[in-house]
C-alpha positions as CSV (number, residue, x, y, z in Angstrom):
1,M,-0.1,-0.2,0.1
2,R,3.1,2.3,-0.1
3,F,3.5,4.7,-3.1
4,F,5.5,7.6,-1.3
5,S,8.8,6.2,-2.8
6,D,10.8,3.4,-4.4
7,N,13.9,4.4,-1.9
8,A,11.7,2.2,0.4
9,A,11.2,-0.8,-1.7
10,P,12.9,-4.0,-0.8
11,V,16.2,-5.5,-2.1
12,C,16.2,-7.8,-4.7
13,N,16.8,-11.4,-3.9
14,Q,19.7,-11.7,-6.5
15,V,21.1,-8.8,-4.7
16,L,21.0,-10.5,-1.5
17,E,22.3,-13.6,-2.6
18,A,25.4,-11.9,-4.3
19,L,26.4,-10.3,-1.1
20,A,26.2,-13.6,1.1
21,R,29.0,-15.2,-2.0
22,V,30.9,-12.2,-1.2
23,N,30.8,-12.4,2.5
24,I,34.6,-14.1,2.5
25,V,38.0,-12.4,3.6
26,D,39.4,-10.6,0.3
27,T,41.4,-7.6,-0.4
28,A,40.1,-4.1,1.1
29,Y,38.8,-1.0,-0.1
30,D,38.3,-1.5,-4.1
31,G,41.2,-4.0,-4.8
32,D,38.7,-6.7,-4.2
33,R,37.9,-9.3,-7.4
34,W,34.6,-7.7,-7.5
35,S,35.4,-4.1,-7.6
36,Q,38.0,-5.0,-10.2
37,Q,35.3,-6.4,-12.4
38,L,33.5,-3.3,-12.4
39,D,35.1,-1.4,-15.4
40,G,34.9,-4.5,-17.7
41,A,31.3,-5.0,-16.8
42,F,30.1,-1.4,-17.5
43,S,32.5,-1.4,-20.4
44,D,30.3,-4.4,-21.8
45,L,26.7,-2.7,-20.8
46,F,27.7,0.6,-22.8
47,G,30.1,-0.9,-25.6
48,T,32.6,1.8,-25.0
49,P,35.8,1.6,-22.3
50,V,34.5,3.3,-19.1
51,R,35.8,3.4,-15.8
52,A,32.9,2.7,-13.1
53,L,33.4,3.5,-9.1
54,W,31.1,2.4,-6.5
55,V,29.7,4.9,-4.4
56,P,27.0,4.2,-1.4
57,S,24.3,6.8,-2.5
58,G,23.1,9.0,-5.4
59,T,24.1,12.4,-3.8
60,S,27.8,11.2,-3.4
61,A,27.6,10.1,-7.1
62,N,26.0,13.2,-8.4
63,A,28.2,15.6,-6.2
64,L,31.5,13.5,-7.1
65,A,30.8,13.9,-11.1
66,L,30.0,17.4,-10.5
67,A,33.4,17.8,-9.0
68,A,35.1,16.2,-11.9
69,L,33.7,18.5,-14.1
70,C,33.8,21.9,-12.5
71,P,36.4,23.6,-10.5
72,P,35.4,25.7,-7.2
73,H,34.9,29.2,-9.2
74,G,32.9,27.6,-11.7
75,S,29.1,27.0,-12.3
76,V,27.0,24.0,-13.4
77,V,23.5,24.9,-15.3
78,C,20.8,22.7,-14.4
79,H,16.9,22.7,-13.8
80,R,15.8,24.8,-11.2
81,D,13.8,22.0,-9.8
82,A,16.7,19.5,-10.3
83,H,17.5,17.2,-7.5
84,I,21.0,19.0,-7.0
85,Q,19.4,22.3,-6.5
86,N,16.4,21.0,-4.4
87,D,17.3,17.8,-2.5
88,E,21.1,17.1,-1.6
89,C,21.7,19.8,1.0
90,G,24.2,21.6,-0.8
91,A,26.7,18.5,-1.3
92,P,27.3,19.6,-4.9
93,E,28.9,23.0,-3.7
94,F,30.4,21.2,-1.0
95,Y,32.4,18.6,-3.0
96,T,33.2,20.5,-5.6
97,H,34.6,23.1,-3.0
98,G,31.9,26.3,-4.1
99,A,30.8,26.0,-7.2
100,K,27.8,27.5,-8.2
101,L,24.2,26.1,-9.6
102,A,23.2,28.2,-12.4
103,L,19.1,27.5,-13.0
104,A,17.4,26.9,-16.0
105,E,13.5,26.4,-16.6
106,G,12.1,23.9,-18.9
107,I,8.6,21.6,-18.6
108,G,8.3,18.9,-16.4
109,A,12.0,19.6,-14.9
110,K,13.4,19.2,-18.4
111,V,16.1,21.7,-19.8
112,T,16.4,22.4,-23.6
113,P,19.3,23.7,-25.5
114,E,17.5,27.1,-25.6
115,S,16.8,27.3,-21.6
116,I,20.1,26.4,-21.1
117,M,21.6,28.9,-23.3
118,A,19.1,31.6,-21.6
119,V,21.4,30.9,-18.8
120,L,24.6,31.2,-20.4
121,D,23.9,34.3,-22.7
122,R,23.5,36.3,-19.1
123,V,27.1,35.5,-18.2
124,Q,29.5,37.9,-19.4
125,S,33.6,37.0,-19.7
126,G,36.1,38.1,-17.4
127,V,36.8,37.5,-13.8
128,H,33.8,39.2,-12.0
129,W,31.5,36.5,-13.5
130,V,31.0,32.8,-12.3
131,Q,32.1,30.9,-15.6
132,P,30.0,27.6,-16.7
133,H,31.8,24.7,-16.8
134,A,29.5,22.3,-16.8
135,I,25.6,20.9,-17.7
136,S,23.4,19.0,-15.5
137,I,20.5,17.0,-16.5
138,T,18.2,14.5,-14.7
139,N,17.0,10.9,-16.5
140,A,14.2,10.3,-15.8
141,S,13.4,14.1,-14.5
142,E,12.2,14.9,-10.9
143,Y,8.9,14.7,-12.7
144,G,8.8,11.4,-14.2
145,L,9.7,12.9,-18.0
146,V,12.4,11.2,-20.0
147,Y,15.1,12.8,-22.3
148,T,15.1,10.8,-25.6
149,P,18.7,10.3,-27.1
150,D,18.0,13.1,-29.8
151,Q,17.1,15.4,-26.8
152,V,20.2,14.6,-24.8
153,A,22.6,15.0,-28.1
154,A,21.0,18.3,-28.8
155,I,22.3,19.3,-25.3
156,G,25.1,17.2,-25.8
157,D,26.3,18.9,-29.3
158,M,25.5,22.4,-27.4
159,A,27.7,21.6,-24.5
160,K,30.7,20.4,-26.7
161,A,30.4,23.7,-29.0
162,R,30.8,25.8,-25.6
163,G,33.2,23.5,-23.7
164,L,31.1,22.4,-21.3
165,G,31.0,19.1,-19.4
166,L,27.4,17.2,-19.1
167,H,26.5,15.2,-16.4
168,M,23.6,13.0,-16.2
169,D,21.8,12.2,-13.1
170,G,20.4,8.8,-13.7
171,A,18.8,8.2,-10.0
172,R,16.0,6.7,-12.3
173,F,18.3,5.8,-15.5
174,A,16.8,2.4,-15.3
175,N,13.4,3.4,-15.9
176,A,14.2,6.0,-18.6
177,V,16.0,3.0,-20.7
178,A,13.4,0.8,-19.8
179,H,11.0,3.3,-21.5
180,L,12.7,4.3,-24.7
181,G,13.4,0.7,-25.4
182,C,17.3,1.8,-26.7
183,A,20.6,1.1,-25.6
184,P,22.3,2.6,-22.6
185,A,25.0,3.8,-25.0
186,D,22.3,6.0,-26.9
187,V,21.3,8.5,-24.3
188,T,24.8,8.7,-22.7
189,W,27.8,8.8,-24.4
190,R,26.9,8.8,-27.8
191,A,24.6,11.9,-26.9
192,G,27.8,13.4,-25.7
193,V,27.3,12.6,-21.6
194,D,30.5,12.5,-19.9
195,V,29.4,11.1,-16.8
196,L,26.6,9.0,-15.5
197,S,25.2,8.9,-11.8
198,F,23.8,5.3,-12.5
199,G,21.3,4.6,-9.7
200,F,20.4,1.4,-8.7
201,V,19.1,1.7,-4.9
202,K,15.6,2.6,-5.9
203,N,15.8,-0.3,-8.5
204,G,16.2,-3.1,-6.3
205,G,19.8,-2.5,-4.9
206,M,20.6,-2.5,-1.2
207,S,23.3,0.4,-0.7
208,A,25.3,0.8,-3.7
209,E,25.4,3.3,-7.1
210,A,27.6,3.4,-9.9
211,L,29.7,6.7,-11.1
212,I,30.4,6.3,-14.8
213,F,33.0,7.9,-16.7
214,F,32.6,7.9,-20.1
215,K,36.1,10.2,-20.3
216,P,38.0,7.6,-18.2
217,E,40.7,10.2,-17.5
218,L,38.2,12.1,-15.1
219,A,38.0,9.1,-12.9
220,D,41.8,9.7,-11.8
221,A,41.2,12.9,-9.2
222,T,38.0,11.1,-8.4
223,L,39.4,8.2,-6.5
224,Y,41.0,10.9,-4.4
225,R,38.1,12.5,-4.1
226,R,36.2,9.3,-2.9
227,K,38.7,9.0,-0.3
228,R,38.7,12.3,1.0
229,A,35.2,12.6,1.5
230,G,35.1,9.5,3.5
231,L,33.4,7.6,1.1
232,L,36.0,4.8,0.2
233,L,34.2,1.9,2.2
234,S,37.0,-0.8,3.8
235,K,34.6,-3.6,2.5
236,G,33.8,-2.6,-1.4
237,R,33.3,-5.7,-2.2
238,Y,29.8,-5.6,-1.0
239,L,29.1,-2.5,-3.1
240,A,30.8,-4.1,-6.4
241,A,28.8,-7.5,-5.7
242,Q,25.7,-5.4,-5.5
243,L,25.9,-3.4,-8.7
244,L,27.5,-6.9,-10.6
245,A,24.2,-8.8,-9.6
246,M,21.8,-6.1,-10.9
247,L,23.9,-6.0,-14.2
248,D,23.8,-10.0,-14.4
249,G,21.0,-11.1,-17.1
250,D,19.7,-7.2,-17.3
251,L,18.0,-7.3,-13.9
252,W,18.6,-3.7,-13.5
253,L,16.0,-3.5,-16.6
254,A,13.9,-6.1,-15.7
255,N,13.0,-4.4,-12.6
256,A,12.8,-0.9,-14.2
257,R,10.2,-2.1,-16.4
258,A,8.0,-3.6,-14.1
259,A,7.9,-0.4,-12.1
260,N,7.3,1.5,-15.0
261,A,4.2,-0.9,-15.9
262,G,2.9,-0.4,-12.3
263,A,3.0,3.8,-13.1
264,R,1.0,3.2,-16.3
265,L,-1.6,1.1,-14.4
266,L,-2.4,4.2,-12.3
267,A,-1.9,6.8,-15.3
268,D,-4.7,5.0,-17.0
269,A,-6.8,5.0,-14.1
270,A,-5.8,9.0,-13.5
271,G,-7.4,10.0,-16.5
272,D,-7.5,14.0,-16.9
273,R,-6.2,14.5,-13.3
274,L,-2.6,13.4,-14.8
275,V,-0.3,16.6,-14.3
276,H,2.6,15.0,-15.9
277,L,3.0,12.7,-18.9
278,V,3.8,9.1,-17.1
279,E,7.2,8.1,-18.9
280,A,9.0,6.2,-15.7
281,N,7.7,5.2,-12.1
282,E,6.5,8.4,-11.3
283,V,2.8,9.9,-11.4
284,F,1.7,13.0,-10.6
285,L,-1.9,13.8,-9.9
286,K,-4.2,16.5,-9.3
287,A,-6.0,15.8,-6.2
288,S,-8.0,18.2,-3.3
289,P,-6.8,17.6,0.2
290,D,-10.2,16.0,0.6
291,E,-9.5,13.3,-1.8
292,A,-5.7,12.5,-0.8
293,A,-7.0,12.1,2.7
294,S,-9.5,9.6,1.5
295,L,-7.3,7.5,-0.5
296,R,-4.9,7.7,3.1
297,A,-7.9,6.5,4.8
298,L,-7.9,3.2,2.5
299,G,-4.5,2.7,3.6
300,F,-2.2,3.9,0.6
301,D,0.4,6.5,1.7
302,F,2.0,9.1,-0.7
303,Y,3.6,12.6,-0.8
304,D,1.5,15.4,-1.2
305,W,3.5,17.6,-3.7
306,A,2.5,21.2,-4.8
307,P,-0.8,22.6,-3.5
308,G,-3.9,20.2,-5.1
309,E,-1.0,17.8,-6.1
310,I,0.3,14.3,-5.2
311,R,2.9,11.9,-6.1
312,L,2.9,8.4,-6.3
313,V,6.0,5.7,-7.1
314,T,5.9,2.6,-7.9
315,S,8.5,0.2,-7.4
316,W,9.9,-2.8,-9.0
317,D,8.9,-5.5,-6.5
318,Q,5.0,-4.2,-6.7
319,S,2.7,-6.7,-8.8
320,E,-0.3,-5.5,-10.6
321,D,-2.3,-7.2,-7.8
322,A,-0.8,-4.9,-5.7
323,I,-1.2,-1.7,-7.6
324,R,-4.8,-2.5,-8.7
325,P,-6.8,-1.7,-5.5
326,L,-5.1,2.2,-5.6
327,A,-5.9,2.4,-9.4
328,E,-9.4,1.4,-8.5
329,A,-9.8,4.0,-5.7
330,I,-8.2,6.8,-8.2
331,A,-10.9,6.2,-10.9
332,K,-13.4,6.3,-8.2
333,L,-12.6,9.7,-6.8
């Protein structure tokens, strides 16, 4: 009956089994045999050589990625509703040692080349103005909308032309790829993305996210930043094992497809209550406080969002039978 966050979802059995298998003595930190497999496993997934680092949270993945792309005196252009702006307690600024977030507009928390240029064009050259060094986009966005490969490529081309790095916050990257039906490469490095924060915890993982560098040289300094930030866990094999288990047999993609299907079931019941298109596993609905209270009285939990709006999030583990009662309740409002 819970629909407030996929962060609260259970851990996949495959991940738990992988943790049990690595519960043996091995090299500490990231020198173990599982951590050493990550570069190869993610290079195979993306079809290009990458450097892959485990980190324990999405916030740390985003912040370390931006630190690799932006110096302390620079800025990162992102949407004004981006997670790095509103939900990470200043971690990007902290990890970059003071870089500024420059906020752009866009429907559904998606930026466009035009909205990014509107920010860039306000910046004058010279030491008195914070100069842009990177762009950050979220796929799927904070409102559950998905950037297509062409949309990412348009931003990637503009970033390259302006000499800017491009970061993708992929907390729900799996849900985006499941919706698009494309190769992971098509919406990342082939479209100009330099660094990806690849989310696993929301999608059945336990405590590991992947930081993927499509420019492998960017990982070198990040190894030191990860250690300096206190994020180099001594038993890294437990994080690496989670990531490898999720990659095995494309479990990450199957889980995302299941979560997306659940959201689609709710969307079909919602009709004209939908605030945004449903392209991943988040559903935003118009609902009065009384209507929200009536749903909660039936045992459903979820977040209130903007005034007169609620957010429902489906998870990889929720079957159609588990979601149908909420769909029926929404249809009866």
